[in-house]
N, C-alpha and C positions, 0 to 999 in steps of 0.2 A: 418307589421313585426312581431310584437310582441303582446302578448295577453293583452287585457284591459287597465288596469291602466298604466302599463309600456309603451306602446304606446303613451298614452295620456300625459305622462310625457315627453317623447320625442318631440312630436309634439309641446307641449308649450314651451319647451326651444327652438324648431326650430323656433318660431314666434319671437324670440328676434332678434334685428337687428345685422347682422355680424356672426350669429350662423347658419351654414348649417346643413343639415340632419346628417352628420358623427359627426360633434361637438356635436349636441344635444344628440345623442346616447352616446358618450363618457362621457358627463356630467352626464346623466341619470345613467349610469353603474357605474360611479365613486360613486355617492350617494349611489346606491344600495350595492356595494362591499365593501365600507369603514366604516367599523362599527363605527369608531371614528368621522366621519362627522356629526356635530351637525345640524341636519335637522330642529329641534325646533328653534334653534337660527336663522338660515336663514329665517324661516317663519315669526319670530317675527321682525326681521329687515326690510323684504319687508313691513310689514304692518306699522311699525312705520315710514318708509320712506314716505309711501303714506300719513300718518296722519300728520307728522311734518315738511316735507319739503315744501317750497312755493318759489316763485320768488320774488326777492328784489322789493320794490314799486319803487324805484328810477331807478336802472340800469337794472333789469330783470335777474340778477344772481341768481343761487339757493342759498337758505339760510334756516335756522330754524327760523329765526327772520324776522321782517317786513323790516329790511334794512340788507343788507349782511354786511360781516366783511370789505371788501373794501370801502364800501360807509361809514362806521362807523369810519374808520381809520382817525384821524385827520392830520396824517402826509403825506397823499395822496395830489397830487397837483390838486386843483380843476379847474385849467385853461385848463388841459389836458383830452381830452375824447378819448378813444379808441373804436371805434364801431366795434363790432365783430357779427358774425351770431348767433352763440350758446355759452351757459355757457361752454361748453367744451373748446372753444377757449380761455376764460378768463384763465382757469387753464394753458392751453399750454404756454400764454404769460407770466403769472406770474411766471413760472418754470425759465424763463430766467432770472429773476431778473434785468431786463433793464428798465421796465417801472413802473413809480411811480404815474401815473394819476390815474384817474377813467375811468370806462368802461360804455358802453351801448351795451345791447344784444338785437338785431334785432329780434331774435326767427325765423330765417330762411333767405332765399334770395329771390330776385325777380325771379320767374321762370312761365312764362306765360303757357309752356307746362304742369307743375303741377298745374296750377291755381292759383298760388300765386303772388299777385299783390302788390303794396306798401301800400295799406290799410290793407292788412292782417299782416304787420310787424309792430313793436314798433317805427316806424318813427315820428308819431305824438308826442309820449313822449319825443323822441329826440329833437324835434323842441321846446318843452316846457322848456326843461332843458337848451337849449341855448339862450332862450329868454332874460334872466336876464343879460346877459352881461359879466358874470364871465369867460365862457370859450374862451380861445385865440387860441386854435388849437383843430381839429377834426382829428384824425388819423384814416383812413378807413383801416380796417384789415379784410376784407372779404376775402373768399377763391379766389385763383387765377384761377377760372373755369369760365364758361360761366355766370352762375347765379351771382356768386360774384362779377364779372366785371360788369354786369348790375346794380347790386345793388349800386356798389361804384361809377358809372357812375351817375345814378339817384339821389344819395345823393350829390355827387359834383355839379351837376347843381342846385340842391335845396339850397345849402349853398352858391352860388356864391353871392347873395344878402346880405348876412350877412358880417359883418366885422370880419371875423374869418379865419385863416389860415387852409386850407384843405390839408392834406397830405395823401399819400397811402404808405403802406409797400412795401419796395423794394421786388422784385421777380426776379429770375434768376436760375442760376446753384447752386446745393446743394453742399456743402462741402465734398469732397470725390468722387464726381461724374466725369465722363468722358466726354469730349466734344463730342465724337463720338455718344453717346447714347442720347444727348439732343435733344428734338424737335426743330423745328424752332421757335416756340412762346417763349419758354423758354431760348433759346439762344439769340433772339432778346431782350427780356427783360433784360437780363444779360448786353448787350451792352448799352441800355437805362439807366440802373442804374449804370453803371461804376462810379467809382470814383477816384480822383487822389490819388496817393500813395506819 
């Protein structure tokens, strides 16, 4: 659509997840048309992130250190581990301020169609963490989709031989949602997870 480097910039933004052609074009033109936009700072940050950020050696969360801030925090409850698919999920749960345990990031979910099996995830590292007997409960917080359910089911079977409570995050109707728009699976989960008032 555009000459040379402008199209290259749009194409590069378009390769980012969640950025379609229109969004890529808008971002590129925002950078071109906004004189105050600090392109140099953006490029420095991108390079810095690639150089400094790594994954926590214990839980797999993103960190600038060998251990993330959560694993270094002595106030966290070491008897609880919440298993999530991605580091983004840690941030989502932390925003709720409801969970005070530790995390384990799998690095994805089991998906035979995408060629991702249990050996491709950080399951062996989880089993190593559980071996010393400190952990009393593992909360499976994988996504409520086909891959997340398969991963939770696999982990649940794997952990049955251990003397650990295994729980799953409740799923069901969102706050502010209407029953008429809920699909059968979501509505079924809402009934299964109902609680006494």
